[in-house]
N, C-alpha and C positions, 0 to 999 in steps of 0.2 A: 070922582072917577076920571074925569077928563084931565084933571090936574096930575093925577098919578101917571096917566098914559103919557102926558107931555114930559114929565120928569124922566120917565123911562127912556123915551126917545132921545132926550138931550144927553143922557148918560151913555147911550149906545153910540151917538155921534162923537162924543168926546173920546171914547175908546178907539174908534176908528181913526180919528185924527192923531191920537197918541201913537198908534201903531205905525201910521204913515210917517209921522215925525221921526220915530225911532229908526225906521228903514232909511229915511233920507240922511239922517245923521251918520248911520253906519256906512252908507255909500260915500258920503263926503269924507269920512275918516279913512276909508280904504284908499280913495283917490289921493288924498293928501299923503298917506303913508308911502305909496308907491312913487308919488311925484318927488317927495323929499328923498326917498331912497335912491331914485334914479339920479337926482342931482348930486348925491353924496357918493356915487360909485367912483372908486379910485382904481388906479392901475398899479400893478406890482411887478417889478423886474427882479428876478432871482437868478443866481448862478446855479448851473447844473454840474459843470465840470470842475475839476480841481484835483490834481493827482501828482504822483511822482513820475518823472520821466528820466530816460537816458538820452544821451546825445544822438542825433541823427535818426530819430524814430518819428512816426506819425503822431502828431499832437492835435488836439481840438479845443476850442473855446465854445462852450454851449451855455446858453441862457434860456430862461423860461419867462414869458410875458403873459400875464393874465390880470383880470380886474378883481375887485374885492369880492365879487360873487363867485369867483372860480372859473369864469368864462375865459377861454383862451383868446388872446388878441393875435390875429393872423395877418393884419394889414400894417404892421410896423416896419420901419426902416431902421436897421441896426448896423452900427459900425463898431470896430474894435481896434485898439492900439495895444501893442506889447512893448514892454521896456526891459532891457537887459538888467542884470543885477546892479550895474553902475548907473542905472536910470537913463541911459541913452536909449534911443528908440530901436527896437528890432524891426517893427513895421508900424505904420501910422494909418488910422482910419480905413482899415480893410473892411469891405462890405461883407456882412454875414448873410447866409442863406437860410430859409426855413427848412426844417427837417420834415419827415413824414409824420411827426407828432405835432398836431396843431398847437401853436403858441411857442414852440421851441425854435431857436435860431442858432446857427453854428458857423464856424470857419475852421478850416484845416491848415496845418503848417508843419514843417519839419523842424524839430527841436534843434537849436544851435549847439555848437561845441562847448561854449562857455557854461561852466557849472555855476549853480547858485539859484537864488529865488528871483523869479520873473514876475513883474507886475502886469496885470491885464486890466484895461479900462474899457467898458462897454457903454455905448450911448445909443438909446432907441428913441425914435421920434414917432408919435402917433398923432393923428389929426381927428378931433372930435368937434362937430358943429363948426367946422371951418377954422378951428383954433388948434395950432400945433402944440403938442406937449412933449417935453423931453424928459426921459427917465434915464438914470445913470446907475451903474453898479460897478464895483471894482473887486478884484480877487487876485490870487497869485497861484503859481505852480512852481515846482522845484525840479531842476535838473540835477540829479543826485550824483555826488562824487562816489559814494559807495556802490550805487547801482552801476555806474560806469566802470568802476574797478571790477565788479563781478562780471560784467559783460566782457571786459578786456581779458580777464583771466579765462573766461569761458571761450572767447575767440582764440586766445593763445593755445589753450588745450585742444581746441578743435583743429587748429592749424597743425599742431604737433601730431595729433591723431591722423590727420589726412596725410602728413608727411610720412608717418610710420607705416600707414597702410600702403602708400606709394612705394616705399622701400621694400616692404614685404612682397608687393606685387612684382617689383623689379627683380627681387631675389628669386621669387617663384619662377618668373620668366627665364632668368639666367639658368636656374637649376633645370628647368624643363628643356632649355636649349642644349645644355650640356648632356642631360640624359638622352635627348634625341641624338646628339652627336655620338655618344658612346654606343647607343643602340645601332646607329648607322655603321660605326666601326666594327662592332661585333657582327653585324649582318654581313659586312664586307669580308671579315675574316672567315666567317662561316661559308660564304660563297667561294672564297679563295680555297678553303679546305675542300669544299665539295667539288670545285671545278679543277683544281690542280693537284693537291695532295692525294685525293682519292684516285685521280687518274694515274698519278705516279705509282700509287700503291697497287692499282690494278695492273699497270704495266709490269711492276716488279713481280707480282703474282704470275702474270703471263710468262715472264722470262724464267721464273723459277719452275713453272710448268714445263717450259721448253727444255731447261736444264735437266729436270727430272726425267723427261722423255729421252733425252740424249743419254743420261746415265743408265736408264733402263736398256736403251739400245746397246750401250757399251757392255752392260752386264750380260745381255743376251749373246753379244758377239764373243765376249770372253768365255762364257759358258760353252758356246759352240766350239770356240778354239780349244778350250780345255778338253772337251769331249773328243775332238778330232785328234789332238795330241795324244790323249790317253789311248785312243783306238790305234793310232799308228805305232805308239810305243809298245803296246801289247802285241801287235802283229810282228813288229821287228824282234822283240824278245822271244816270241814263240818261234819265229824262223831261225834265229840264232841258236836257240836251245835245240831245235830239231837238227840243225846242221852239226852242232856240237855232239849231239847224241849219235848221229850217223857216223861222225868221225870217230867217236869213241868205240862205237860198235865195229867199225872197220878195223880199228887198231886191235881190238879184242879178238876179232876173228883171225886176224893175221897172227897174233901171238898164239892163238889156239892151234892154228895149223902148224906153227913152228914147234910147239911143245906137244903136239898131238893131243890136244884137249878137246874132248867132244863138247860141243856147244849145245846145250839143251835146247 
């Protein structure tokens, strides 16, 4: 009985030791995994920008810097150099600035007149555990002849449109000025007619009225004269007839007396 109890206790102790050993091994394994993983973390530099440009527009070089775990690297020092299509330098070692996106760095420039493919070289320096590490990446962008031609045609059409609009505005202003001038002349003629011709017309009407009045006066005078002449003529003729009658009667009476004719 004692032997069995002792065997049972030894078996229980072995199980406990086995569980403790397994736990220790797992802890050591996890520690070694993260330690090795931490030592094997690498940095990755990638291009973000790369496009077609036209001359004299805003351009940018943009890169992204992160480690192999996807964590953004925000404490790097990055510079960039740009080369013309003939491989002469457009600018050298221009410092890049971080953007508002962690791990992104950029530099701005105005694209040059020369058309062709431009080479861009970026170099970033990071310091880990006191040791600097340099990462490099290269890319290119294109200042397009076709896009420049489209822009030039568009600019030419816009200038022609602006010139046409200006000419139309000038023509409209000239027509407006001429219309205003004609309106002023018509207004002046109207005023002249109102102030002079109508006055003359009124004066002529007044004179015609005076003439008509004088003609009426003359008609009245002529009528009066004719009435007076007719009255005097009638009176004279009556007087002459009466005298003639008296003379005839006297002659008749004389002849009656001579021939002894009784006058009734």
